[in-house]
N, C-alpha and C positions, 0 to 999 in steps of 0.2 A: 508655791511659797519658797521652797528651797532654792529654786532657780533665781528668784528675785533677790534673795539674800546674797547668793554668790555673785550676782551681777553688780549689786549695789555696794558690796563691801569694799572693793578696791577704791571706788569713788569716795566713799566715806573716809577711808584711811588717808587718802590724799588731802581731803578737806581738813582733817585734824592735823595732819602734818603741816599744812599751809599756815594754820593758826600759830604754830611755834616760830614763825618767821625764820626759816632755816639759815638763810645767809647771815642774818644778824647773830644768830646763836653760834654759828661756826666761828665768827670773829670773837665772840665772847669767850668761847672755850679755848681758842688759840691764845688769847691774851692771858687767860687763867693758866694755861700750860706754860707760858713763858715765866710766870711767877713761880710755878712749881720747879721748873728747871733751874732757875737762878737761885732758888732756895737750897738746892742740893749741890755741895761742892764736888766738882769732878763728875765722873760718869756714875749715874745712879745704879744701884744694885737692882736685881730682879724684884725683890720685895718692894722697893721704892717705885719701880715702874708700875707694879700692880696697884700700889696705893694711889699713884697719880692717875691711872686709868679709872679707878673707882671714883676718885674725886672729880674727874672730868665728866663722868656719867651723872653724878649727883648734881653738879653745877648745871649741866645741860638740861636736866629734867626740871629743875627749879626755874631756870631762865625761860624754858619753853612754857612753863606754867604762867609766868609773868606776862609773856607775849600773848598767850591765849586770853588771859584776863583783860589785857589791854584791848583786844579785839572786841570784847563784849562792851566795854565802856565807850569805845569810839566807833561803834558800828554805824551810827548816824553820820558822823563826820567822815568816816571811810567811804560811805556810799556817795558822798558829794565830790570826792577827789579821784581823778583818773588813776593816780599812783596806787590807790588802795581799794578802789571800787570792786576789784576782783575777789577780795577776801570773802570766804564763805559766810561769815557773820554779816558782812555788809550786803551780801546778795540774798540773805535769808535762807541759806542752804543748811545752816546749823542753828538750832535754837539756843537761846541764852542758857537754859538749864543744861543742855548737853555740853555746851562749851564750858560752863562753870564746873560741872562734874569732871570734865577732862582736865581742866586747870588744877582742880583740887587733888586729883589722883597723881598728876605729875609732881605737884609741890610736895605732897606727903611722901611719895616714893623717893624723890630726890633728897628730902630732909632726913629720912630714915637712913639712907645710904651714908650721908655725910655724918650723921650723929653716931651711928653704930660702928662704921668701918673707918671713918677718918678721924674727926674729933669734934666735940661740941662747939668749939669756937668757930670752926668753919661753917657748921650748920647754922649757927645764929647769925653770923655775918651774911651768909647767903640768903637767909630768910629776911634779914633786915634790908638787903638789896631788893628782894622781891617786893616788900612793902614800899620801899622808896620809889621804885619804878611804877608798880601797878596802882598804888594808891596815892602817894604824895605827889608824884609827878603827873601821872595820867589824870587822876580825878581832881586834884586841887590846883597844881601849878599851871599845867598846860593851858587850861581854858581861862586863866585869870591874869597872867603876866607875860609880857614879851621876853622876860628874863627866864622863862621856863626851861630853856635849853641849858642855860648857865647853871641854874640851881639843880635842876634834875640831872645834869651831867654827872653829879656825884655817884649816882647809881650805876651809870654806864662805865664809870672809871674803876669800879670795884673788882673786876675779874682778876687782875694780877695779885691783889690783896688776898682774895680768896685762895688763889693758888699757893701763895706763900704760906698762908695760915695752914693749909692742908698738909704741907710738908714739914713745917717747923713748929706748928702749934702756937705761933705768936704772930704779931705784925711788926716787922722790923722797918728801919728807915728806908731800906731798899724798896720795900713794897710801897711805901708812901711816895717815893720818887716816881715809880711806875704809875701810881694812881694820879699824881699831879700831871704827868704827861698826857694821859688820856683825858683828864678833866679839862685841860686847856685846849686839847685838840677838838673836843666835841663841838663847841660853839661855831668855829669857822667851817667845820665839816657840814653841820646841819644848816647854817645860814646860807651857804653856797647853794644847797638844795632848795631852800626856801625862796631864794631869789628867782630862780627860773620856774618855780612852782607857785609863785605868789598869788596868781589868780585862784588856784585851787584852795590855798589857805584863806583867801578872802571870802570865797564862797562857803567855806566850812565854818567861818566865824571864829577861828582860832587867832589869838593876838600874836602871831609871829612877828618878829622884828621888822621885816620888810613891809608888812601890812601896817603896823602902827607907827613906824618911824621913817619909812621910805627906803628906797634902794641905796641912795648915796650914803646915808648914815650906816646902814647895814654893812656896806662894802668897807667903810672906814673901820668898823668894829672888827671885821674879818682880818684886815691888815694888822691892826693892833694886837689881836689875839695871836696871829701867826708869829709876830715878833716876840711876844712873851713866851710862846711855845718854843721858839728857837732856843731861848735861854734854858728852858726846862729840859729840853732834849740833850743838853750838854751835861746835866747833873749826874747821870750814870758814870761818865768819865771822871768828872770832878770828884765824886764820892769814892771812886775806886772800884766801882762795880764792873767796869769794862776797860778796854784798852783802845789803841789807836784805830783798830778796825771799825769798832762801833763809832768812834768819834768822827772818822772820815765820812762814814755813811750818814750819820746824823746831820753833819754840816751840809752835805750835798742835798739831802732830802729837805732840810729846813730852808735852805736857800731857794730851792725849787718851790716850796709852798709859799714863801714870802713873795717870790717873783709872780706867781699866779695871783696872789692877793693884790699886789701892786698894779698889775695889768687890769685886774677886775675893777679896781678903784678908778683908774685913769680912763679906761675905755670899755664900758660894760657891754656885754652881749649875753643872751641866754646860752649860746654855745660855749662861751668862755666860762660861764658859771657851771655848766655841766662838766667841763674839763677840770675845773677847780675841785668840784665835788669828787670826781673820779680820782684825781691826783691825791686828795686827802686820804682815800682808802689805801692807795699805794704807799703813801707816806707812813701811815701807822703800821701796816703789815710789814713793810720792808725794814722799818726802824726796829721792830721787835724781832724780826728774823735776824737782823744784824746782831742784836743782843745775844740771841741764841748761838749764832756762829762764833761770836767773840768768846762766849763762855766756854766753848769746847775746843776751839782751835788755838787760842792764845792763853 
């Protein structure tokens, strides 16, 4: 009996870890950290560093809980899609009850950390984000409307707001600007993925935009959103949050995203859609990294 437990435990831990969607969570925590950094003028003190570390941990746990809950709700859909069929819930390796308990433990632990050691506002905003993603988006919006990504993108755009609230105890205009950037970035990012995964989404029954409105309409929407996103990416400079270093980076990255979207509209291929999706990840990561460098160097 002991031998079986010791042999199975690493496998079970890997399965639970997979439920949290680690790559997505890393990006969430990174964006939250940017909000924390920008909320603190100058170099943070050691107590502020400790506060930020605890806030990152709390946000990480609640975000992981939302991802695990999402895996329960979408296990049937995940099993039909190549991109997600490997997930433990889709393969039946973890029961709904074990996954639900795991999600609840993460959510409670993260919420306690945020409420006790950070502030109640951050805890409630993070919990609202959990509900927005795990319930409103996953359960209600995603299976009902092709605008699921647009409306549900509000939850994915919250991390910088959470980070800002953790350090300041409020939600300032700067946090709203960061929210707006991610909110507008989300649709072209996911629609690029949906274009080359359209057959997966068609089999799953989800009303993603390429399934309901076709490839050309989706590609036009991607281009329009990248143009609006371009304008939003200039707001940190216009508002005075950043200087020329960020502005130059934002212009180059946004021109690049628009260029990918234009090429996608004019001459579609699955390979180009994949490249657009990958560039969207570079765009957001590099944009926020530029904000970070600008904050400390200039």
